[in-house]
C-alpha positions in Angstrom: -15.7 13.9 7.4 -13.5 12.6 4.3 -15.9 11.9 2.1 -13.3 12.6 -1.3 -9.5 11.3 -2.6 -6.8 13.5 -1.4 -3.6 13.6 -3.5 -0.2 14.8 -2.7 2.8 14.9 -5.1 6.0 16.1 -3.9 9.7 15.9 -5.4 11.4 16.9 -8.6 8.9 17.1 -11.5 11.4 15.1 -13.8 12.0 12.0 -11.6 10.5 8.3 -12.0 7.4 8.8 -10.3 6.3 6.3 -7.7 2.7 6.3 -7.0 2.2 5.2 -3.3 -1.3 3.2 -2.3 -2.3 3.6 1.3 -3.0 0.5 3.3 -6.2 -0.5 4.9 -5.7 2.6 7.2 -6.4 4.9 3.9 -3.8 7.7 4.6 0.1 9.1 3.9 1.1 9.2 7.3 2.5 6.1 7.8 4.6 6.5 5.4 6.2 10.2 6.3 9.7 8.8 7.2 9.6 6.6 4.2 9.0 9.2 1.5 11.5 11.4 3.4 13.5 9.0 2.0 12.7 8.4 -1.1 12.0 11.8 -2.0 14.7 13.6 -3.4 15.1 10.8 -5.7 11.3 10.3 -7.0 8.3 12.1 -7.5 6.0 11.2 -5.1 2.6 10.8 -5.7 0.3 9.4 -2.9 -3.3 9.4 -1.7 -5.3 9.5 1.1 -8.5 7.2 0.1 -12.7 8.9 0.9 -14.1 7.3 3.8 -16.3 5.8 1.6 -18.8 2.7 2.1 -20.1 2.5 -1.8 -16.6 2.7 -3.8 -15.7 -0.7 -5.5 -11.9 -1.2 -6.2 -12.5 -0.5 -9.2 -14.1 2.9 -8.4 -10.8 3.7 -6.0 -8.9 2.7 -9.4 -10.9 4.9 -11.8 -10.3 7.9 -9.7 -6.8 7.6 -9.0 -5.9 7.1 -12.3 -8.1 10.1 -12.8 -6.1 12.6 -10.6 -2.9 11.4 -12.0 -4.4 12.6 -15.7 -5.6 15.9 -14.4 -2.0 16.4 -12.6 -0.3 15.3 -16.3 1.4 12.1 -14.6 1.1 9.4 -17.6 3.9 6.9 -16.2 5.0 5.8 -12.7 5.4 2.4 -10.7 2.1 1.5 -8.5 3.7 0.6 -5.2 0.6 -1.1 -3.5 0.8 -1.2 0.4 -1.6 -4.6 2.1 -5.1 -3.5 1.0 -3.5 -0.5 -1.8 -2.6 -3.8 -3.0 -5.8 -4.6 -4.7 -6.3 -1.1 -6.0 -3.4 -1.5 -7.7 -4.6 -5.2 -9.7 -7.8 -3.4 -10.2 -5.5 0.1 -12.2 -3.7 -2.8 -14.1 -6.9 -4.6 -15.1 -8.7 -0.8 -16.5 -5.1 0.3 -18.3 -5.0 -3.5 -19.9 -8.7 -2.7 -20.8 -7.7 0.8 -22.4 -7.3 3.6 -19.8 -4.1 5.5 -20.4 -1.6 5.3 -18.2 1.8 3.5 -18.4 3.0 1.3 -15.3 7.1 1.1 -15.2 6.8 -1.3 -12.8 4.4 -2.6 -9.5 5.8 -2.7 -5.6 3.8 -4.8 -3.6 4.6 -3.6 0.3 3.2 -6.2 2.2 0.8 -6.8 -0.7 -1.0 -10.0 -1.9 -2.7 -11.0 -5.0 -6.3 -13.2 -3.6 -5.7 -12.7 0.6 -4.4 -15.8 1.5 -5.9 -16.3 5.2 -10.0 -14.7 4.6 -10.9 -16.4 8.2 -8.7 -13.8 9.2 -10.6 -11.5 7.8 -13.6 -12.4 8.8 -12.4 -12.5 12.5 -10.6 -9.1 12.2 -14.0 -7.6 11.0 -16.3 -9.1 13.6 -13.1 -7.4 16.1 -13.3 -3.9 15.0 -17.5 -3.6 14.2 -18.0 -5.3 17.7 -16.3 -2.9 19.6 -17.8 -0.1 21.7 -16.3 3.4 20.7 -14.5 3.7 24.1 -12.6 1.0 23.9 -11.7 1.6 20.2 -10.2 5.1 21.3 -8.4 3.2 25.0 -6.8 0.7 21.7 -5.7 4.0 19.5 -4.4 5.8 22.9 -2.3 2.9 24.1 -1.1 2.1 20.0 0.1 5.8 20.8 2.6 4.7 23.7 3.5 1.9 21.5 3.8 3.6 18.4 7.3 5.6 20.4 9.1 2.5 20.5 8.2 0.7 17.0 8.7 4.0 15.3 11.9 5.3 17.0 13.8 4.8 14.4 11.7 6.8 12.2 11.1 10.5 13.6 9.1 11.7 10.9 6.7 8.9 11.2 6.1 9.7 15.1 6.0 13.4 14.7 3.0 12.6 12.5 1.3 9.9 15.1 -0.8 12.1 16.8 -2.6 13.4 13.5 -2.8 9.6 12.6 -4.6 8.7 15.5 -6.6 11.9 15.3 -8.4 9.9 11.8 -8.7 6.9 13.3 -11.2 8.1 15.9 -13.2 10.6 13.3 -16.8 10.0 12.3 -16.5 7.1 9.8 -13.1 5.9 9.7 -14.0 2.5 11.3 -17.0 2.2 8.8 -14.8 3.2 5.8 -12.3 0.2 7.6 -15.1 -2.6 7.5 -15.8 -1.6 4.3 -12.2 -2.3 2.9 -11.8 -5.6 4.5 -15.2 -6.3 2.3 -13.3 -5.2 -0.7 -10.6 -7.9 0.2 -13.0 -10.5 1.2 -14.6 -10.1 -2.1 -11.4 -9.5 -4.3 -9.8 -12.1 -6.5 -7.1 -10.9 -9.1 -5.6 -14.0 -9.6 -6.4 -14.2 -12.8 -5.0 -10.3 -13.8 -1.5 -11.5 -11.8 -1.7 -14.5 -13.9 -1.6 -11.8 -17.0 0.8 -9.1 -16.1 4.0 -9.3 -17.2 4.8 -6.1 -15.7 8.0 -6.3 -13.6 6.1 -7.2 -10.0 8.7 -7.2 -7.0 7.5 -8.1 -3.4 8.7 -6.6 -0.4 7.7 -7.5 3.2 8.2 -7.9 6.4 9.3 -10.9 8.2 7.5 -10.8 11.4 4.0 -10.1 9.5 1.3 -12.1 10.7 -1.4 -9.9 8.9 -0.4 -11.1 5.6 2.3 -13.5 6.0 4.9 -13.3 3.0 5.7 -17.3 2.6 2.6 -18.2 0.7 2.2 -15.0 -1.2 5.8 -14.6 -2.0 5.6 -19.0 -3.2 2.1 -17.8 -5.4 3.9 -14.7 -7.2 7.3 -16.8 -8.1 5.2 -19.4 -9.4 2.1 -18.1 -10.8 2.6 -14.1 -11.9 4.9 -13.8 -15.3 5.7 -10.2 -14.1 7.7 -11.3 -11.2 11.5 -10.2 -10.4 12.6 -10.3 -7.4 11.5 -9.7 -3.2 12.9 -8.9 -0.3 11.7 -9.6 3.2 12.7 -7.3 5.6 14.3 -8.8 9.2 13.0 -6.4 11.8 10.3 -4.7 10.1 6.1 -6.3 10.6 3.8 -5.6 8.4 4.4 -2.6 7.9 7.4 -2.3 6.0 7.3 1.0 4.9 6.7 2.4 7.9 8.8 0.1 10.8 11.6 -0.3 8.3 11.9 3.1 5.9 15.2 3.5 5.2 16.4 0.0 4.5 12.5 -0.2 2.3 13.6 3.2 0.5 17.3 1.9 -0.2 15.5 -1.7 -1.6 12.6 0.1 -3.4 14.6 2.8 -5.8 17.3 -0.2 -6.3 14.2 -1.8 -7.8 13.3 1.1 -9.9 17.4 1.5 -11.5 17.1 -2.1 -12.4 13.9 -1.8 -13.3 14.9 1.4 -15.3 18.0 0.0 -17.1 16.0 -2.9 -18.1 17.7 -5.9 -16.0 15.4 -8.9 -15.0 16.8 -10.9 -12.0 14.5 -13.5 -9.7 17.5 -13.3 -7.1 16.1 -12.2 -3.6 
């Protein structure tokens, strides 16, 4: 059972640092093709969360900041994917309170501030909790077949699918996912987002029933002083980094270049 935070660092040590905070699945396997697309131009730091049912968002954030400090990483961009966006907001709160780390920019990939549809969180949790183990196994075996189509433009991610499925079926993984859903339900970082002047960018797939991008984008544009730009990729779904990895890489690297040059724009 994975009971500790796992960290992996790739890419040129002197390049800008991009810190990937995974979604509710909790690991780096779906982002394999995206990593391949960016790793020659950034120092890519990625995490696998522990399969904890006790850690708060603040404890996740504290462990990640500590892991960065241990590796001498003092500055970087945060890339919060879905659930990972909630850890990113918690990290910003701890940095504002005095933790030593400089955030160059915040990118939400299918991420959010306060989740816009709490009924969906409760429904998803009930469905996951209620499925018997054989049904879960059958569901993921079906997903593995579907992944051949879904990730056909991301061969590196497709090659990682066996390990992704193995981890989903490992003891404790479902309980950890349920805990992350509970953390989403309790999380409300709107006050932090309203006080954030750090450059904030939003990337989403058009076909995203998990985190509806229209209300998220509307809120960020209206309420977040750090908001700079957003993009919705028309052929991607909720896991935008996995389903359109090269297009996502192009957008994000462009935002990082704009941020480094001090350009600020509200154009999409």
